[in-house]
N, C-alpha and C positions, 0 to 999 in steps of 0.2 A: 164465816164470810172471809176472815180474815186469812184464814188457811188456803182458802180457793184463789184469793188474790195472790196469794203468795207462790201457790204452784204455776199460775196463768205467768207471772212475773219470771218465775224461773225457766219455765219454758220459752217464753221470748226471750230471755236472756241467752239459752242455750242455741235458739235459732240464729240470734245475732251472733254468736260467737261462731257457728259453722259456718255462716254465709261468709262471714269476715275471713275467716279460715280458707275460703274455697276461692275468694276473692284475691288473697295474699298468697296462696298457691301458683293461681293462675298468671296473677301479675309477677311473680318470681320467675314463673317457665317462660313468660313472654319476655321479660329482660335478659334469662339466659339463654332464649334464643336467638335474641338480638345479638348479646356477645357472640356466640357463637358464627353466627352470621357474619359479623364483622372480622371476627377473626379470620374465617375461610377466605375473606374481601369478596364476600357476595353480597355486601351492603357495604356502604362508606357513609361517615359524614362530612360535612366541610371542615370539620375541625382537625380532620387528617391532614389535607394540603397544607392548611397553615403550619402543623406540626412540621411538617416533612419540608417546608421551605423554611421554616427556624432551623433545622438542624444543617440544611444546606449552606444557610448564612452564616451560622456560626462556624462552620468548616471553611468557608471562604474567608471570614475575619480572622482565623487563625492562620491560614494560609496555606490551607490545605486543599483547598478546592479552586479552580480557574475555568474559564469561558467567558463568550460575548454576553451569557444571560446575567453573570453574577451581580453586575451593576444595578440592573433594573430590580432583577428580584428583590436584592436587600435593601433599597433604598426604603425611606420610613415610610410612605406613601402604600408600598406592597404592591401586590399584583390585583388589579380590579378582576370583577366578574369570576371569582374562584370558583368552581363547582366539581365536586368529585365524581368519579364514573364509577359505577357498579360492576360486578361480574368480574374483573381481571384479578387473574390469581399468580400471572407469571410475572407481574412487577410488585416491585415494593409501593408503589405510587402511582397512579394514573387521575390526572384532573386536568380540567381546562381553565383557560383564563385569557387575558391579554398582555399581549406583549406589544408595547408601543399602541399602533393603531391595527394591529394585527390581531386576528382570534386565533389560538394555537391550544393544542394538547402536551401538556407536560406529562414525562413519563421517566419515571427511573427504573434503570437496571437494577437487577439483584446483586447485592453485594458479594465480592469475588471470594472462593475458598483461599484458605491458604495456600493452595498448589498452585493459584492462579497469580500470586503476588508476582509483581514486576523485579523487585531486589531479592537477594539473597544476604545472610550474616555471614560474616567473617567471625574468626575465633575471636574476637574481642567485642561483638554482638554491633558491630559497624555495618550499615547497609551498604550493599555493593549493587550499583546499577549499571544496566548494560550498554554499551558505547552506542553511539548514534548507529552505526553499522549494523550491530549486532539487535539492535529494536527494531531497525526497518525489516531485519530477515525474521523477526519474531512476527511481525505484524504480515508479511509475507505467508509465513508456515500457517498462522490462524486462519487466515483466508482461504487458502488452498485446502487445509482440515475443515472447514465450515461452511464453504460454498463451491469448492473445485475450482477456484479461478486463480489463475496465476498472473499476478501483478507486477509490471517492472518496479526498477529500484526507485524511480523518479515519483511512481504513484507512492510507493510504501513509504518515502520521505515525506511526502507531503500527507499522508494518512496518520504518521506520527505525531501532528501536531493539533491543537485543538481546534476543530472547523469555525471558520468564520471570524477568526480573531487575532489580535495581533499577537508578537511572541511576548511570553510572558516571562520575568527575571528568572524564576526557578523552574529551570528546566526539569528537574527531577520530579517535582510536583506534576508537572504539566505530562510527563511521561506515565505516570502514575494514573492520572485521569483517564489520558487516553487507553491506556491498557485496560483498565476497568471496564470501561466502555466497547471495548473490543471484544470481552467476553459475551456481550449481549446481541443475541441473533437478532434483533430489530435492528438496533443501531448499525450493524453490519450491513443490514440488507438495504437500508437508507443510503447507504453511502456508496454500496457496491454499484447499484441500481439508481443513481440518482439522475443521471440522463436519458435514461428509457422512459422516466415520467409513468412510471406504473404504480408507484407509491407514493404519500405525501412529502413533501419537501422539508428537509430538515433543515429547522432553522439556525439552533444551535445548541449549546450545553452548559453547565454550572457544575462541576464534579461529576458525579454520576447521572445528574438530572438534565435531561436535553427535552428539547420542543420542536415540535412539527407543525403543518400548517392544519387548521380544524377543516375538515369537510362534513358535508350533510349526511347523515347516514340514512342509506336508503329505506331503514324501517321506518323513517316518517312518511315514507310514503305506501304503507302496508298497515294493516288493521284487522282485527279479527272479525268485524262486522260488513265483511265483503258483500252482503245482502244488499246493502246500501249504498253501494258504489254508484255516482255519474259515469257516464261514458267519457268525460274529460280525466277523472280518476284512474279508470281503465286503460285509458290509452296512456298515461305517465307511467302506469306499471309495465307496459309492453315497452315503451320505449326505454325502461330504464333495464329490461331483460335484455333488450339488444345492445346496449352499453356492456353489461355484461358479458356477454356470447363475443363483443369485440375486445373485451379486456383479456379473456380467458384466450383468443385466438393468439393475443399479443405475447401472454406468459409462454406459450406455447413454442412459438416461430419468432418472437423479436427481441429473445435475449441470448446471451451467450451459450445457454441451456435452457431447455423446458423446465419451468418452475411449478412445482406443486404448492398448493394453498391446503393444508393437513388439516385446519379447525375452521371449519367453515359456518359460519352462523350471519342471519341477517344485518346485524349492525356492525359486521366486519366489513361491508362494504361501503363506501362512500363516495358521492356524487359532488362534482364542481359547482359553482356558485352558476355556471353558463349552462350546466345541465349537457355538457358534451363529453365529459369524460369519467369513467368509473375507475376507481384505486383502491388498494386494499388496505385496509387500518391498523390490522394486527397482524404483525410478522414475526411473533414468536416462533410460529410453527409453517413458517414459509420456507420450503428448501430445494434446491436443486434436485432434479431427478437423481442423478448418481449419489447424492448425498441422502436421499427419502429411502431407495433401493438399498443403501448400505444399512440404515436404520432398523428396515423391515425383515432385512435377511442377514442379521447379523449372528447365527448360528446359535442364538440362545434356546433353551428348553421350551417346549410349547406342547400343549394338549388337544388345542383347537386352534381354528384360523383366527379366530379373533385376538388370541395370544399374540400373533404376531402383527395384528394391525398397529397401525401409529396413527391415534385419534381417527380423522374419517379417510387417511390413506391405508388402504386393507391390501391384505397380503394373505399369504397361504402357509399352512404348516404342515411340514413333511410328515405325513402321520405313521411313515416306514421308522424313520431315524428321530423323531419326535424332535426335530430342530427346525428354525426357522431360516429358510434357505433361499426364499423368492422375493424379487421385491416387488414394487407395487403393482397392485393387481388393476385397479380401476386408474380412472383419471379425473383431472378438475371437471368436466363438463359432467360426468357421471354424479359426481357429488353435488355439484350445485344443482342439478335438475332434481336431483332426489331432495336436499337440505332447504333448496331458497325458492324453486321455482313451484315444486309441488306443496312441500311444507314438513311438516313432522309427522313421520311416520311409523306407525307401530304395528307389526304383526300383518305387515300389508296393507295396513288400512291407512288413509290419512288423518290423523287426528286433529291437527290445525293447520290450516290452508295455508299455501305460500302465496310468494308473489303474483302467480299466473293462474291460481285458481279463483272460481267463483263464478256467480250466475250467468257472467258476461261472456266466460270461456267456453267456447266450441269444443264439441266433442273431438272433433279432428284433434285439437290442440291437446287436451287431457289426454287422449291416446298416446300422440308421441311424446309428452312428457314422461308417462309411465314406461315407454319404451327406452328413452333416454337414461333415465333414473333405472332400470332393471334391463341392460340390452340383451342379456342372456336368459331373461325368464327364470331367474335363480330361485328357489324355496331358500326363505331366511333372508341374511343379507346380502346384497349384489355386491359381486366382486370383479365384474367385468368392464372394461372401459367403453364408453358411448364412443360411435366411430365419428368419422368425420362425416359420412353419410347423414348420419342422424343429426348432425350439428348443423349441415346445410340446409335440410328438411326444416328442423326448427328456425333458423335464421330466416329462411324465405317465407316462411309461414306470419313470423311476427311482423317483419318488415310488410307484407301485404295486409295485413290488419289494421296497420295506420295508416290506410287509405280511405 
């Protein structure tokens, strides 16, 4: 009897050990996966914004960061309503909070490479900074290189100072901060296109951290359970789609040069509080047409067309020379129809419905969206632009559906 009890006890102990090992393995795997996702910036915690603000404030205290945000960021009470943002890999940090009475999104540019440093060292290791005229010329060249825009001396001089801020006693520190921000595609776009009101308003900066107005993401007006949409919700989505079409038209004809949005996602579109204007929120992959053409037709080696693509901006591989020699083949409207209005498409089938798909969508709308997303009826990945005629038909149909 004692031997049987001993055997049962051993079996139970062994079972518990195996169970605990499995639980420990699963737990360790979950922790490892969480760390990987945070490392890749697919997930974040609210400790990260606090840590980033602390780093910025340490730099401000030591005199290495300047800007109109610094004083409020680094006060004892800190920044209220801090919340980190997931799925941002292009930035060191993206988080929202309050600045005064304004809700803003804080973004930090990636740190500059050594080749992007403003100063150089002489034989005695002393830092040599450019003159004011040289610095203005550097800014002009940077803007010409990144956005193919030529600015005059007055604008270049103005941009050589921290925005929305008084002059700082240490000019060299200010120049370093400005130059670091100038390496960031989004910051440059915010400054250059400010008067066109197509992107959020730049509020200010502190070091390489800057803040923009916070808008309502259109993803808040979309959900997977479209089967339960009310008529009111459906009409809201139609109105948002009309605003997006207006926005795309503005990008095409209302700017110095047509601008392409090459990383199109639902949460990259924001709507103003009065529900009258759409703006684009993530500008790391926003480029004028000439620059995007240069990126996709840079003569790099390729084996297939997708090797020449820049995110959603698609191009062609010269299959004879095996070089990327073509500009962007599709356009903003095609991308938006495919990825926002229709949804997530795989192997020619919609896997997740987009903004304009659902039981209330008439067949004529679905067919027009399919034509817009694949204008040339290509097999595989569409690479043709949606035409102005398609845009007009889609716009007129959506407006008619709001009556």
